C-alpha positions as CSV (number, residue, x, y, z in Angstrom):
1,M,-51.1,-96.1,-4.4
2,N,-49.6,-99.6,-5.5
3,N,-50.0,-99.3,-8.7
4,E,-47.3,-96.2,-8.0
5,R,-45.2,-97.5,-6.5
6,K,-44.9,-100.6,-9.1
7,V,-44.3,-97.6,-11.9
8,Q,-41.5,-96.3,-10.3
9,L,-40.2,-100.1,-10.2
10,F,-40.8,-100.3,-13.5
11,V,-38.8,-96.8,-15.0
12,E,-36.3,-97.2,-12.6
13,L,-35.4,-100.6,-13.6
14,Q,-35.8,-99.6,-17.1
15,K,-32.9,-98.1,-16.7
16,I,-30.5,-99.5,-15.1
17,E,-31.1,-102.8,-17.9
18,Q,-30.2,-98.9,-20.7
19,R,-27.6,-99.5,-18.7
20,G,-26.1,-102.7,-20.0
21,I,-26.6,-104.3,-16.7
22,T,-28.4,-107.7,-15.9
23,L,-31.8,-107.5,-13.9
24,W,-32.3,-111.1,-12.2
25,L,-35.2,-112.9,-9.6
26,E,-34.6,-115.7,-7.8
27,G,-31.4,-116.9,-10.3
28,I,-33.4,-116.4,-13.9
29,Q,-32.2,-113.7,-15.9
30,S,-35.8,-111.3,-16.2
31,T,-36.9,-107.3,-17.1
32,S,-37.7,-104.5,-15.0
33,V,-41.1,-105.8,-16.2
34,G,-41.2,-109.4,-14.5
35,I,-39.5,-108.4,-12.0
36,A,-42.2,-105.1,-11.1
37,D,-44.7,-108.0,-11.9
38,A,-43.4,-110.3,-8.8
39,V,-42.8,-108.1,-6.7
40,F,-45.7,-106.0,-6.5
41,V,-47.9,-109.9,-7.3
42,N,-46.6,-111.5,-4.2
43,E,-46.7,-107.8,-2.2
44,D,-47.3,-110.5,1.1
45,E,-43.5,-111.6,0.1
46,A,-40.0,-109.2,0.7
47,Y,-37.3,-109.3,-2.7
48,M,-33.5,-107.9,-1.1
49,R,-31.4,-106.1,-3.9
50,D,-27.7,-107.7,-4.4
51,Y,-26.3,-105.2,-6.4
52,I,-23.1,-107.2,-8.8
53,Y,-19.9,-105.0,-8.8
54,D,-16.9,-105.9,-11.6
55,E,-14.1,-104.1,-10.4
56,G,-16.3,-100.4,-9.2
57,V,-18.7,-101.0,-13.0
58,L,-22.3,-102.2,-12.0
59,K,-22.7,-105.4,-14.6
60,E,-25.9,-107.3,-11.9
61,L,-29.4,-106.1,-9.6
62,R,-30.8,-109.0,-8.7
63,F,-34.1,-109.8,-6.5
64,D,-33.8,-112.5,-3.9
65,R,-37.0,-113.3,-2.2
66,V,-36.4,-113.4,1.7
67,C,-37.6,-116.1,3.6
68,N,-38.1,-115.6,8.1
69,L,-37.0,-117.9,9.6
């Protein structure tokens, strides 16, 4: 099941990359493979998506780890 979800995330992010939208993981430019691996290797941690727009056009998709306080 997790492998299927990882593949779904990878395919989604790959399509975004192909549109010229940059992907970021914890403030460092990344790839669809890098993000999918990080999200599913660290399953006990949650990542928040942050969509960055410029004049209504999606330019970046950022993944930041959410810390429990």
